[in-house]
C-alpha positions as CSV (number, residue, x, y, z in Angstrom):
1,M,-42.9,-24.5,-15.2
2,T,-42.0,-26.4,-18.0
3,T,-38.7,-28.1,-18.4
4,A,-37.0,-25.6,-20.7
5,A,-37.5,-23.0,-18.0
6,V,-35.9,-24.7,-15.3
7,V,-33.0,-25.8,-17.7
8,T,-32.7,-22.1,-18.4
9,L,-32.6,-20.8,-14.7
10,V,-30.4,-23.5,-13.6
11,V,-27.6,-22.9,-16.5
12,A,-28.1,-19.2,-15.9
13,A,-27.4,-19.7,-12.0
14,L,-24.5,-21.9,-13.0
15,I,-23.0,-19.2,-15.1
16,V,-23.5,-16.6,-12.4
17,A,-22.2,-18.6,-9.9
18,A,-18.9,-19.0,-12.4
19,A,-18.7,-15.5,-12.9
20,A,-18.7,-14.9,-9.3
21,L,-16.0,-17.4,-8.4
22,G,-13.9,-16.0,-11.0
23,L,-14.2,-12.6,-9.5
24,L,-13.3,-13.8,-5.9
25,R,-10.4,-15.3,-7.2
26,V,-9.3,-12.2,-8.6
27,I,-10.1,-10.3,-5.2
28,F,-8.0,-12.4,-3.5
29,H,-5.1,-12.5,-6.1
30,L,-5.6,-8.5,-5.8
31,V,-5.4,-8.6,-2.2
32,A,-2.0,-10.9,-2.4
33,V,-0.3,-8.3,-4.5
34,R,-1.4,-5.5,-2.4
35,R,0.6,-7.2,0.6
36,S,3.6,-7.9,-1.6
37,L,3.7,-4.5,-2.9
38,A,3.5,-3.1,0.7
39,A,6.5,-5.3,1.6
40,L,8.3,-4.2,-1.5
41,E,7.7,-0.8,-0.7
42,G,8.9,-1.2,2.6
43,G,12.3,-2.9,1.2
44,V,12.7,0.1,-1.3
45,E,12.4,2.7,1.6
46,V,15.4,0.9,3.6
47,I,17.7,0.3,0.7
48,A,17.2,4.2,-0.2
49,A,17.4,5.0,3.4
50,K,21.1,2.9,3.6
51,T,22.3,4.1,0.2
52,S,21.8,7.8,1.1
53,T,24.0,10.1,-1.3
54,V,27.6,10.9,-0.7
55,P,26.9,15.1,-0.4
56,T,25.0,14.5,2.9
57,V,28.4,13.0,4.3
58,L,30.9,14.8,2.2
59,P,31.4,17.8,4.2
60,S,32.2,16.2,7.6
61,V,34.7,13.9,5.6
62,N,36.5,17.0,4.3
63,S,36.7,19.0,7.5
64,S,38.2,15.8,9.1
65,L,40.7,15.3,6.4
66,Q,41.6,19.1,6.4
67,P,45.0,18.3,8.7
68,V,45.9,15.8,6.2
69,R,45.7,18.4,3.4
70,D,47.5,21.1,5.4
71,F,50.5,18.4,6.1
72,C,50.3,17.4,2.4
73,E,50.5,21.3,1.6
74,S,53.3,22.1,3.6
75,I,55.5,19.2,2.1
């Protein structure tokens, strides 16, 4: 093989290796983002559960306050 062919093959191998390294870094970053999003999703679900809407609790509160309402109306 001539020197030009060897140099061309070496340069091509370096370009392919650089592209492969870049793709591996992208893969590792995407895996890290996926882990972060999974943790964030779990946190959002906990927040949503702790901040449930008032209408689910409101009927029981109203029934507990019925004696107070009756007393206030009697005055």
